[in-house]
C-alpha positions in Angstrom: -17.7 9.9 -22.7 -14.0 9.4 -22.4 -11.9 12.4 -21.6 -8.7 11.9 -23.5 -6.2 14.2 -21.7 -4.6 11.3 -19.8 -4.8 8.7 -22.5 -1.5 9.5 -24.3 0.3 9.2 -21.0 -1.4 6.0 -20.1 -0.6 4.6 -23.5 3.1 5.6 -23.1 3.2 4.0 -19.7 1.7 0.7 -21.0 4.2 0.8 -24.0 7.0 1.2 -21.5 5.9 -1.9 -19.6 4.7 0.1 -16.5 1.6 -1.0 -14.7 -1.5 1.0 -15.6 -4.7 0.3 -13.7 -7.9 2.0 -14.4 -10.4 2.0 -11.5 -13.9 2.7 -12.6 -17.5 1.6 -12.0 -18.2 0.4 -15.5 -16.3 -0.8 -18.5 -15.8 2.6 -20.0 -14.1 3.4 -23.3 -11.0 4.3 -21.2 -11.0 0.9 -19.6 -11.3 -0.8 -22.9 -8.4 1.2 -24.5 -6.1 0.7 -21.5 -6.8 -3.0 -21.6 -6.0 -3.1 -25.4 -2.7 -1.4 -24.6 -1.8 -4.0 -22.0 -3.0 -2.3 -18.8 -5.7 -3.5 -16.5 -8.9 -2.4 -14.9 -10.6 -2.8 -11.5 -14.3 -2.4 -11.7 -15.9 -1.3 -8.5 -19.5 -1.6 -7.4 -20.9 2.0 -7.9 -20.8 4.2 -4.9 -18.1 2.2 -3.1 -15.0 4.0 -4.1 -14.6 6.0 -0.8 -14.6 2.8 1.2 -11.7 1.5 -0.9 -9.8 4.8 -0.7 -10.1 5.0 3.0 -9.1 1.4 3.4 -6.0 2.1 1.3 -5.1 5.1 3.5 -5.7 2.9 6.6 -3.3 0.3 5.2 -0.7 2.9 4.4 -0.6 4.0 8.1 -0.8 0.4 9.4 2.2 -0.9 7.3 4.4 2.2 8.0 4.3 3.5 4.4 3.6 7.1 5.5 6.6 9.3 5.8 5.4 11.0 8.9 8.1 13.8 9.0 7.3 15.1 5.5 3.6 14.4 5.7 3.3 16.2 9.1 5.0 19.2 7.5 2.7 19.1 4.4 -0.6 17.8 5.7 -2.7 19.6 8.2 -4.6 17.2 10.5 -2.5 14.1 9.7 -2.9 12.6 13.2 -6.6 13.3 13.3 -7.0 11.7 9.8 -5.1 8.6 10.9 -7.3 8.3 14.1 -10.4 8.6 12.0 -9.3 5.6 9.9 -9.9 3.2 12.7 -13.5 3.3 11.5 -12.5 2.6 7.9 -12.7 -0.9 6.4 -9.6 -3.0 6.1 -8.5 -3.8 2.6 -10.2 -7.2 2.7 -13.4 -5.6 4.0 -13.2 -2.9 1.3 -12.8 -5.5 -1.4 -16.0 -7.2 -0.3 -17.8 -3.9 -0.1 -16.6 -2.9 -3.6 -17.2 -6.3 -5.2 -13.5 -6.8 -6.2 -11.0 -9.4 -5.3 -8.7 -8.8 -2.2 -5.6 -9.1 -4.5 -6.9 -6.2 -6.6 -7.1 -4.0 -3.5 -3.7 -5.2 -2.5 -2.3 -4.3 -6.0 -3.5 -0.7 -5.6 -1.9 -0.5 -2.2 1.4 -1.9 -3.5 1.4 0.5 -6.5 0.7 3.5 -4.2 3.3 2.4 -1.7 6.1 1.1 -3.8 6.0 3.2 -7.0 5.8 6.9 -7.8 2.2 6.3 -8.9 0.6 8.8 -11.2 -3.1 9.2 -10.2 -5.7 10.7 -12.4 -9.2 11.4 -11.3 -12.0 11.8 -13.8 -15.0 14.1 -13.5 -17.6 11.5 -12.5 -17.1 12.5 -8.8 -19.1 15.6 -9.3 -22.0 13.8 -10.9 -23.2 11.6 -8.0 -24.3 11.7 -4.5 -21.4 11.9 -2.0 -19.0 12.3 -4.9 -17.3 15.2 -3.1 -16.6 13.1 -0.1 -15.1 10.4 -2.3 -12.9 13.0 -3.9 -11.8 14.1 -0.4 -10.9 10.5 0.4 -8.8 10.3 -2.8 -7.0 13.6 -2.2 -6.3 12.5 1.4 -4.9 9.1 0.1 -2.7 10.9 -2.4 -1.4 13.3 0.3 -0.7 10.5 2.8 1.5 8.8 0.2 3.2 12.1 -0.8 2.0 11.8 -4.3 0.3 15.2 -4.7 2.9 16.1 -7.4 1.7 13.3 -9.6 -2.0 13.8 -9.0 -4.2 15.0 -11.9 -7.8 16.0 -11.6 -9.6 16.0 -14.9 -11.6 19.2 -15.2 -12.1 19.3 -18.9 -15.8 18.5 -18.9 -16.9 21.0 -16.3 -17.9 23.6 -18.9 -20.4 22.9 -21.6 -18.9 22.2 -25.0 -20.8 25.2 -26.5 -18.6 27.6 -24.5 -15.6 28.3 -26.7 -14.3 31.2 -24.8 -14.9 33.3 -21.7 -14.4 37.0 -22.0 -14.2 39.1 -18.9 -13.0 42.6 -19.9 -13.8 43.8 -16.4 -11.0 41.5 -15.0 -8.3 42.6 -17.5 -5.9 45.4 -16.3 -6.3 48.5 -18.4 -2.7 48.3 -19.6 -2.9 44.6 -20.6 -3.5 43.5 -24.2 -6.4 41.1 -24.9 -5.2 37.6 -25.8 -6.6 34.1 -26.1 -5.3 31.6 -23.5 -6.1 27.9 -23.7 -7.8 26.6 -20.5 -5.0 24.2 -19.8 -2.5 27.0 -19.9 -4.4 29.5 -17.8 -2.4 28.9 -14.6 0.9 29.6 -16.4 -0.6 32.7 -18.1 -1.8 34.1 -14.8 1.6 33.6 -13.2 3.4 35.4 -16.0 
């Protein structure tokens, strides 16, 4: 199933001539749509995404793309993470592991390094063995590049469709009126 929250933005980026690259393990409906709009896809061998993500992080440090001053301020354990990447594959090795061309891995590196890349993660991570570790690798890569402000984790499918609302009277302050809040607006509602 394709979760559509990011599709309007992807379509707008394609229409504006911006590079849109979907990384997936199969030719999903999202991949087909983005390709129709002029974007592209990189299809990985299933279970290899963490290798690619760690290789991209390794390359970011190796080529000097990491703003060490701001990252040291914002990222706990930056030096330790960089040291751990000596065991990560290079971009060329990751391309072989993932079953993609080396220029595809390089394209991802260039987009992360030279643009203000918007990164969207789907929900497939939670549905497979070691998915949480791959998500940690993605979050680390995003942080290394300073792109956490443009990172979106899709969480729309974590609750069954039959759940239309969640009512927790016990959590509402006695003086607060009951109201319906859309899931995507919950954070703003709680801050108010």
